[in-house]
C-alpha positions as CSV (number, residue, x, y, z in Angstrom):
1,M,37.6,56.0,81.2
2,R,34.2,55.9,79.3
3,Q,31.7,55.9,82.2
4,S,29.4,53.7,80.5
5,Q,32.2,50.5,80.1
6,L,33.2,51.7,84.2
7,Y,31.4,48.4,85.8
8,T,30.9,50.0,89.1
9,K,27.5,51.9,89.6
10,T,26.9,53.9,92.2
11,R,23.8,53.9,94.6
12,K,21.3,56.5,96.2
13,E,21.1,54.5,99.6
14,A,24.8,52.9,101.5
15,P,24.7,49.5,103.7
16,A,22.4,49.6,107.0
17,D,25.5,48.2,108.9
18,E,28.0,50.9,107.8
19,I,27.6,54.2,110.1
20,A,31.2,55.3,108.9
21,K,30.8,58.9,106.8
22,N,33.3,58.1,105.2
23,A,32.9,54.0,104.3
24,Q,29.2,55.4,103.2
25,L,30.2,57.8,101.3
26,L,32.9,55.6,99.2
27,I,30.4,52.5,98.7
28,R,27.7,54.6,97.5
29,A,30.0,56.0,94.8
30,G,31.5,52.7,93.9
31,F,35.2,53.2,94.9
32,I,35.6,50.8,97.6
33,N,33.4,47.3,99.1
34,K,33.1,46.1,102.3
35,E,34.4,42.2,101.7
36,M,33.7,41.8,106.5
37,A,34.4,43.7,109.0
38,G,37.3,45.5,108.1
39,A,38.3,44.6,105.2
40,Y,37.2,46.3,102.2
41,A,38.2,45.9,98.6
42,Y,39.4,49.1,96.9
43,L,37.4,49.1,93.1
44,P,38.5,51.4,89.7
45,L,38.2,54.9,91.4
46,G,39.1,53.9,94.6
47,L,42.2,52.2,93.7
48,R,43.2,55.1,92.1
49,V,42.5,57.5,95.0
50,L,45.0,55.4,97.3
51,N,48.0,54.3,94.4
52,K,48.0,58.4,94.2
53,I,48.2,59.0,97.5
54,M,50.7,56.5,97.5
55,D,52.7,58.0,95.3
56,V,53.1,61.2,96.8
57,I,53.6,59.7,99.9
58,R,56.7,57.9,97.8
59,D,57.7,60.8,96.1
60,E,58.7,62.5,99.3
61,M,60.4,59.5,101.0
62,N,62.5,59.0,97.6
63,T,63.5,62.8,98.4
64,I,64.9,61.8,101.7
65,G,67.1,59.4,100.6
66,G,64.8,56.1,101.1
67,Q,65.2,52.7,98.8
68,E,61.5,51.3,97.9
69,I,61.4,47.2,99.0
70,T,58.7,44.9,100.1
71,L,59.1,42.4,103.0
72,P,56.9,39.3,103.4
73,A,53.7,40.1,105.8
74,L,54.5,35.5,107.0
75,Q,56.3,36.5,109.8
76,E,58.4,33.2,111.5
77,P,57.7,33.5,115.1
78,E,62.2,33.6,115.9
79,V,63.0,36.8,115.1
80,W,59.7,38.0,117.1
81,E,61.1,36.2,119.9
82,K,64.2,37.4,120.4
83,T,62.1,40.9,120.8
84,N,60.0,39.4,123.1
85,R,57.0,40.9,120.5
86,W,55.7,37.3,119.8
87,S,53.8,36.7,123.2
88,E,50.1,37.2,123.3
89,E,50.0,38.7,126.4
90,V,53.0,41.6,124.7
91,V,51.3,41.7,121.3
92,D,47.2,41.2,121.2
93,V,47.1,42.2,117.5
94,W,48.2,38.8,115.8
95,F,46.9,37.2,113.5
96,K,48.4,33.7,113.9
97,T,48.4,30.4,111.6
98,E,50.0,27.0,111.0
99,L,52.1,25.3,108.0
100,K,50.9,22.0,107.6
101,S,54.3,21.3,108.6
102,G,52.5,22.0,111.8
103,A,55.4,25.5,111.9
104,K,53.0,28.5,113.3
105,V,53.1,32.0,111.6
106,G,52.2,35.2,112.3
107,L,50.8,38.4,110.0
108,G,52.6,40.9,110.1
109,F,51.6,44.0,112.2
110,T,54.7,45.8,111.2
111,H,58.0,45.3,110.3
112,E,60.7,46.3,112.9
113,E,62.0,42.7,113.4
114,P,62.4,42.1,109.7
115,F,64.3,44.6,108.5
116,T,66.3,45.0,111.0
117,R,67.4,40.8,110.4
118,M,67.2,41.3,106.8
119,M,69.6,43.9,107.0
120,K,72.4,42.2,109.1
121,Q,73.4,41.0,106.1
122,F,74.1,44.5,103.9
123,I,75.4,46.5,106.8
124,R,78.5,45.3,108.4
125,S,81.4,48.6,108.3
126,Y,80.5,52.1,108.8
127,K,80.6,53.0,105.2
128,D,77.8,51.0,104.8
129,L,75.0,53.8,106.9
130,P,73.2,55.3,106.9
131,V,70.6,53.2,105.4
132,Y,67.2,53.8,104.6
133,A,64.6,51.6,103.7
134,Y,60.7,51.4,103.7
135,Q,57.8,49.8,102.1
136,F,54.0,49.9,101.0
137,Q,52.9,46.0,102.7
138,T,50.1,45.2,103.9
139,K,49.7,44.7,108.1
140,F,47.3,42.2,109.6
141,R,45.5,43.7,112.8
142,N,43.0,41.7,115.3
143,E,41.5,44.5,116.1
144,T,38.8,43.9,118.6
145,R,36.6,46.3,117.0
146,A,37.4,47.3,113.2
147,K,34.9,50.7,113.0
148,S,35.1,54.1,111.4
149,G,35.3,52.5,107.5
150,I,38.3,52.5,106.3
151,M,39.9,54.3,109.0
152,R,40.8,51.0,111.5
153,T,40.7,48.1,109.5
154,R,42.3,44.7,110.5
155,E,43.9,44.5,106.9
156,F,45.0,47.8,106.1
157,I,48.4,48.9,103.8
158,M,51.0,50.5,105.8
159,K,53.9,52.9,104.1
160,D,56.5,51.8,107.0
161,L,60.2,53.3,107.0
162,Y,62.8,52.4,109.0
163,S,66.7,54.5,109.0
164,F,69.5,52.5,110.1
165,C,72.1,55.1,111.5
166,R,76.0,55.5,113.3
167,T,75.1,57.1,115.8
168,K,72.4,58.5,118.1
169,E,72.8,62.6,116.6
170,D,72.5,60.6,113.7
171,Q,69.5,59.1,114.3
172,E,67.6,62.2,115.2
173,K,68.9,65.0,112.7
174,Y,67.3,62.5,110.7
175,Y,63.9,61.8,112.5
176,E,63.4,65.9,112.3
177,V,64.2,65.2,108.1
178,V,61.0,63.1,108.3
179,K,58.9,65.0,109.9
180,E,59.5,67.9,107.6
181,A,58.8,65.8,105.2
182,Y,55.6,64.4,106.3
183,V,54.2,68.0,106.8
184,K,55.1,68.5,103.2
185,I,52.9,65.0,102.9
186,F,50.0,65.8,104.4
187,N,50.0,69.0,102.5
188,R,50.1,67.3,98.9
189,L,47.2,65.4,100.3
190,G,45.0,68.0,101.3
191,I,44.5,68.5,104.8
192,G,47.9,69.9,106.0
193,E,46.0,73.0,107.7
194,K,43.8,70.2,109.7
195,T,47.1,68.1,110.9
196,Y,49.0,69.2,113.7
197,V,52.5,67.8,114.8
198,T,51.6,66.0,118.0
199,F,53.6,65.6,121.0
200,A,53.4,61.4,122.1
201,S,55.2,59.4,124.1
202,G,58.2,58.7,123.6
203,G,58.5,54.8,125.2
204,V,61.9,54.0,126.8
205,F,64.2,55.7,124.3
206,S,63.3,59.0,123.4
207,K,61.3,61.9,125.6
208,Y,58.9,62.7,123.2
209,S,57.7,60.3,119.5
210,H,55.5,62.7,117.2
211,E,52.5,61.7,115.7
212,F,50.9,63.6,112.9
213,Q,46.9,64.0,114.4
214,T,44.4,65.7,111.8
215,I,41.1,67.4,113.1
216,C,38.6,65.6,112.6
217,D,34.9,64.7,114.0
218,A,35.2,60.6,113.7
219,G,38.9,60.4,115.3
220,E,39.7,58.4,117.9
221,D,42.3,60.4,119.6
222,E,41.7,63.7,121.4
223,I,44.9,66.2,120.8
224,Y,45.6,70.1,122.4
225,I,46.0,72.2,120.1
226,H,48.1,75.1,120.8
227,D,47.4,77.7,117.6
228,G,50.8,79.9,117.7
229,K,52.9,77.4,118.0
230,R,51.0,74.8,115.9
231,I,51.7,72.2,117.6
232,A,49.5,69.8,119.7
233,I,49.7,66.9,122.7
234,N,48.2,64.2,123.5
235,K,45.7,63.6,125.9
236,E,47.7,60.4,127.0
237,V,51.0,62.9,127.6
238,M,49.0,66.2,128.6
239,L,51.4,66.9,132.1
240,P,52.6,69.3,133.8
241,E,56.6,68.8,133.0
242,V,54.8,67.9,129.1
243,L,53.7,71.4,129.2
244,A,56.6,73.4,130.8
245,D,58.8,71.5,128.2
246,L,56.8,72.7,125.1
247,G,57.2,76.5,126.8
248,V,53.2,76.3,126.6
249,K,49.7,76.8,129.5
250,Q,47.5,74.3,129.4
251,E,44.7,78.1,129.4
252,D,46.3,79.0,126.1
253,L,45.2,75.1,124.8
254,R,42.1,74.2,122.8
255,V,41.2,70.4,122.4
256,E,40.0,68.9,119.5
257,K,38.7,65.2,118.5
258,A,41.2,63.9,115.9
259,S,42.2,60.9,114.2
260,E,46.3,59.3,114.1
261,V,47.4,59.5,109.8
262,G,51.2,58.9,110.7
263,N,53.6,58.6,113.6
264,I,57.2,58.5,113.9
265,F,59.3,56.8,116.6
266,N,62.5,57.1,117.7
267,L,64.1,53.3,118.2
268,G,67.3,54.1,119.8
269,T,69.7,50.4,119.5
270,R,66.3,48.2,121.0
271,F,65.8,46.4,118.1
272,S,69.7,46.0,116.5
273,E,71.1,44.8,120.1
274,A,68.7,42.4,120.5
275,L,68.7,41.3,116.7
276,E,72.2,41.4,116.9
277,L,73.0,44.1,113.9
278,S,76.5,45.8,115.0
279,Y,78.6,47.8,112.5
280,Q,82.6,48.2,112.8
281,D,83.7,51.4,113.1
282,E,86.6,53.6,111.7
283,E,88.6,52.0,115.0
284,G,87.2,48.4,114.0
285,I,84.9,48.3,117.2
286,S,81.3,46.8,117.3
287,Q,78.7,49.5,117.5
288,P,74.5,49.1,117.3
289,V,72.8,50.2,114.8
290,W,70.5,53.8,115.6
291,M,67.3,52.9,114.2
292,G,64.2,55.0,113.8
293,S,60.2,54.4,112.4
294,Y,58.3,56.3,111.0
295,G,54.8,55.1,109.5
296,I,51.6,56.1,107.5
297,G,48.6,54.6,106.7
298,P,47.3,55.6,103.1
299,A,43.5,54.1,103.5
300,R,43.4,55.7,106.7
301,V,44.8,59.3,104.6
302,M,42.0,58.1,102.2
303,G,39.3,57.8,104.7
304,V,40.3,60.9,106.8
305,I,39.9,62.9,103.2
306,V,36.4,62.0,103.1
307,E,35.5,62.9,106.4
308,L,37.0,66.0,106.2
309,L,36.6,67.4,102.8
310,S,33.4,65.5,101.9
311,D,29.5,67.7,101.9
312,A,26.6,67.2,101.3
313,K,26.2,66.5,98.1
314,G,28.8,63.8,98.1
315,L,33.2,63.4,97.8
316,V,35.2,66.3,97.9
317,W,38.7,65.2,96.5
318,P,42.1,67.4,96.5
319,A,43.7,68.2,92.7
320,E,46.7,65.6,93.6
321,V,44.6,62.8,94.3
322,A,41.2,62.6,92.3
323,P,40.8,59.6,90.5
324,F,40.4,61.4,87.3
325,S,41.5,65.3,86.8
326,V,37.7,66.4,85.2
327,H,34.1,64.9,84.7
328,L,33.5,65.2,80.9
329,I,29.9,64.9,80.9
330,S,27.7,64.4,77.3
331,L,24.5,65.2,77.7
332,S,23.2,64.0,74.2
333,K,21.4,61.4,73.8
334,D,21.8,61.4,70.0
335,K,25.5,60.3,69.5
336,D,25.1,62.0,66.0
337,S,24.0,65.5,67.1
338,Q,26.6,68.1,67.3
339,A,27.1,68.1,71.2
340,A,27.5,64.4,71.0
341,K,30.1,64.9,68.3
342,T,32.1,67.8,70.4
343,A,32.1,65.4,73.6
344,E,34.0,62.5,71.6
345,E,36.5,65.3,70.3
346,L,37.3,67.0,73.5
347,Y,37.8,63.1,75.4
348,T,40.2,62.6,72.8
349,K,41.9,65.8,72.8
350,L,42.0,65.5,76.4
351,T,43.3,61.6,76.7
352,D,45.5,62.5,73.9
353,A,47.3,65.7,75.7
354,H,47.6,63.3,79.0
355,V,44.2,65.0,81.4
356,E,42.5,61.8,83.2
357,V,39.1,62.4,82.2
358,L,36.0,60.4,83.0
359,F,33.7,60.3,80.4
360,D,30.3,60.1,81.3
361,D,28.8,59.0,77.6
362,R,26.1,57.1,79.5
363,E,22.5,56.9,78.2
364,E,21.0,58.7,81.7
365,S,19.3,62.1,82.3
366,A,21.1,65.5,83.4
367,G,20.3,65.1,86.4
368,A,21.2,61.4,87.6
369,K,24.3,62.5,85.5
370,F,24.7,66.0,87.4
371,A,24.1,63.6,90.7
372,D,26.4,61.0,90.1
373,S,29.1,63.8,89.3
374,D,28.5,65.5,92.6
375,L,29.1,62.0,95.0
376,I,32.2,60.9,93.2
377,G,33.7,64.2,93.8
378,I,35.7,64.9,90.6
379,P,37.5,68.1,91.6
380,M,35.9,70.1,87.6
381,R,33.1,69.5,85.3
382,V,33.2,69.4,82.3
383,V,29.3,69.6,80.4
384,V,28.8,69.0,76.3
385,S,25.5,70.2,76.0
386,D,23.2,72.0,72.5
387,K,22.6,74.7,75.4
388,S,26.2,75.0,76.1
389,L,28.1,75.1,72.1
390,Q,24.4,77.8,72.0
391,A,26.6,80.0,74.0
392,G,29.8,79.7,73.0
393,G,31.2,76.9,74.0
394,V,31.4,74.0,77.0
395,E,30.2,74.8,80.1
396,I,32.9,74.3,83.3
397,K,32.3,74.2,86.7
398,E,34.9,73.3,90.0
399,R,32.9,70.6,92.2
400,T,33.2,73.7,95.2
401,S,31.7,75.8,93.1
402,D,28.3,76.8,92.8
403,T,28.6,78.9,89.8
404,S,30.4,77.6,86.7
405,E,30.9,79.3,83.2
406,I,31.3,78.8,79.5
407,V,34.6,78.5,77.7
408,T,35.4,77.6,74.2
409,V,37.4,74.2,73.9
410,E,40.2,75.9,72.3
411,Q,40.4,78.1,75.6
412,L,40.0,74.8,78.2
413,L,42.5,72.9,75.9
414,K,45.8,75.8,76.6
415,S,44.4,75.8,80.2
416,F,45.1,72.4,80.7
417,A,48.3,72.6,78.7
418,Q,49.2,75.7,80.8
419,N,48.7,73.5,83.4
420,C,51.0,70.7,81.7
421,D,54.2,73.5,81.6
């Protein structure tokens, strides 16, 4: 992409009503736009990052047998009434409205019920199990107060996976598979070092559920971390019984603020029994399906990455989710100069080599281009100027480094070819 054709622009100041660091930086860098409280638009650069986060999640979900589908956000009351979750006394975050016919509908805040009802069409025998289905789908939650930028919004995309198994043992085994997949996801997204498998309340069907909590000053939760076991306990379940179960002492724990980036639950047979999802076992006896649910909010992960990794100059993206791999900057305003021609040729060669490049071909000062490059946060900067050519090539600099080096164009292209191999 040529930066001269990118319609979004960077800005020196964030909106006065935006106090979250992630939103301030993402707005200033032209990644998102605030439409209203709790609702953000993802602009070209921001959507590239969001899609890459989802691609990492999708890859790991497919690896563990997940099949991707998508269900409607519009929900009719009947299926939710069977689990007592249509009532606003039970669920207070519904967005509800009416059709022209007068029929009531809601905008889904999660999808256990519709997934379970749908599976009644496909699960009848033990031979039909297990099933692991997931989606990336827009959820709506009528939060009392949207806050923390894109980390807590009223409209957001969620990856929700649902497992349908024959037995409790099968379900618990797959639960552990998903847990390991989540660890891989957050490692790939660049926040694994600060993300802990955190013990939380399991509700009525299991003793514990697990959250994936990332240490973050903007986080809303408090977790107690045991560094030796690399586990954490949510403040809400910090009880003597839990400490005993996990074999840890309170004096060995440290408390941190954290943001929940994912969660996994064993659901037991709560939804399958309420919605009559069953299968015939080998003896022809009807059995309820055992279920689990597993969520990750890609936008919240994006916000946490910004909160955790950004610096005083701007955004810092891990390579796997950066909007582009290279920020190519031409410092020549003379389109006929050797530097300008070299930059154009390099842009073409990198693009032909399938390297993702943002090419700053704008007629701006060097200072303005460097400041924008730091703010946007692409991992590698490549500068072509008369000075660099006189020194033997192009200047390369990592976003997190204070030093740069000169390499030849051939060396640069060879390094990308080796990385592709």
